[in-house]
C-alpha positions in Angstrom: 15.6 35.1 -26.4 18.7 34.5 -23.3 17.3 33.7 -20.3 19.4 34.6 -16.9 19.5 31.9 -14.2 19.9 32.7 -10.8 22.2 30.1 -9.4 23.6 29.6 -5.6 26.8 28.0 -5.0 26.3 24.9 -1.8 29.3 23.9 0.0 29.5 20.3 0.8 30.0 19.9 4.6 33.4 18.3 5.2 32.6 14.9 6.9 36.0 13.6 6.9 37.2 16.9 8.4 34.3 16.5 11.5 35.1 12.7 12.1 39.3 13.8 12.4 39.0 16.0 15.3 38.0 19.3 12.7 41.5 18.7 10.8 43.4 18.5 14.1 45.4 15.6 14.5 45.8 14.3 17.7 49.1 13.6 18.7 48.3 11.9 21.6 45.8 9.1 20.2 48.6 8.3 17.2 51.3 8.0 20.2 48.3 5.1 22.0 47.7 3.5 18.3 51.7 2.9 17.9 52.6 2.2 21.6 49.5 -0.8 20.8 51.2 -2.0 18.1 54.6 -1.6 19.6 53.1 -4.2 22.5 51.9 -6.7 20.0 55.4 -6.6 17.8 56.4 -9.9 20.0 54.1 -11.8 18.2 54.7 -10.8 14.5 56.9 -13.5 13.9 54.1 -16.1 14.7 51.2 -14.5 13.0 53.6 -14.6 10.0 54.0 -17.8 10.1 50.5 -18.7 10.9 49.9 -16.6 7.1 52.6 -18.3 5.4 51.6 -21.9 6.7 47.9 -20.7 4.9 50.0 -19.8 1.9 51.6 -23.0 1.9 48.4 -25.3 2.3 46.6 -22.9 -1.0 49.8 -24.0 -3.0 49.6 -27.7 -2.0 46.0 -27.5 -3.2 46.6 -25.8 -6.7 49.5 -28.5 -7.1 47.0 -31.1 -6.5 44.0 -29.8 -8.0 45.4 -26.8 -10.7 44.9 -23.2 -10.7 41.4 -23.0 -12.0 38.2 -21.5 -10.3 38.8 -21.4 -6.0 41.8 -23.0 -5.9 44.1 -20.4 -7.6 41.6 -17.6 -6.0 42.4 -18.3 -2.6 46.5 -18.3 -3.3 45.8 -15.1 -4.5 44.2 -14.1 -1.6 47.0 -15.5 0.8 49.6 -14.0 -1.2 47.7 -10.6 -1.1 47.3 -10.9 2.9 51.4 -11.2 3.2 51.5 -8.6 0.7 49.6 -6.6 3.4 50.9 -7.8 6.5 54.7 -7.9 5.5 55.6 -4.4 6.6 52.7 -3.7 9.4 54.6 -6.9 11.0 58.4 -5.5 10.6 58.5 -7.5 7.5 59.0 -5.0 4.2 61.1 -7.9 2.6 57.8 -10.3 2.8 55.8 -7.6 1.6 57.9 -7.2 -1.7 58.0 -10.9 -2.7 54.3 -10.9 -1.9 53.3 -8.4 -3.8 55.7 -9.8 -7.6 53.4 -13.3 -6.6 50.6 -11.4 -6.5 51.2 -9.7 -9.6 52.2 -12.9 -11.4 48.8 -14.9 -10.0 46.4 -11.5 -10.3 44.6 -12.3 -13.6 42.2 -14.9 -13.2 42.6 -15.9 -17.1 46.5 -16.3 -16.9 46.5 -18.5 -13.5 46.8 -21.6 -15.1 49.8 -20.7 -17.3 51.5 -18.9 -14.6 54.9 -21.2 -14.1 54.4 -23.3 -11.1 58.2 -23.0 -10.6 58.2 -19.2 -10.3 55.1 -19.8 -7.7 57.5 -22.0 -5.5 60.3 -19.6 -5.9 58.3 -17.0 -4.5 56.5 -18.8 -1.8 60.1 -20.2 -0.8 61.5 -17.0 -0.8 59.0 -15.4 1.6 59.6 -18.7 4.1 62.9 -18.3 4.2 62.5 -14.4 4.6 60.8 -15.3 8.0 62.8 -18.4 9.0 66.3 -16.5 8.3 64.6 -13.5 10.2 65.6 -11.3 6.6 63.3 -8.8 7.3 65.0 -6.1 4.4 66.6 -6.2 1.2 69.5 -4.6 2.7 71.7 -7.8 1.9 72.4 -7.7 -1.7 72.0 -11.2 -2.2 68.9 -10.7 -1.2 68.2 -7.8 -3.1 69.4 -9.6 -6.2 67.0 -12.7 -5.7 63.8 -10.2 -5.1 64.7 -8.2 -8.3 65.4 -12.1 -10.3 61.6 -13.2 -9.3 60.2 -9.6 -10.2 62.3 -9.8 -13.6 60.8 -13.5 -14.1 57.8 -11.8 -13.6 57.7 -9.1 -15.9 59.0 -11.4 -18.3 55.3 -13.4 -18.1 52.6 -10.6 -17.0 52.1 -8.2 -19.5 53.2 -4.7 -18.8 49.8 -2.5 -17.7 49.0 0.5 -20.3 
């Protein structure tokens, strides 16, 4: 015995398309946003300095009290924030270095085993990048430093499957 069922195809409303103006990108809005960001660019170094100071303070806490619990989490959050802000604030090198540090201390179970010297090397490199206004890894020495830090993290952190 076979049953025949009628079916109806329902096309859901594309809410995202409606939110962005029916799929048309308003280039004048993009230009306004870019201009607003450009007008704030004079503050980028100062803002990055404040974020790096937070990272340094979190490092001091972990050195005094260990990487367990909230201490390690606070250090990770500071590094993660810098990973996101570096490129936005015109320092893609800081994004790269902070990303490597994040990978090193991302897993709470491995934080306390992470080599303190490697954590320090990342933070010191981030601080030096801002201090010396090194925004990219165009220089061979800077590129080698970043690659060396990433290589050391790869030796410590298991590769993802």
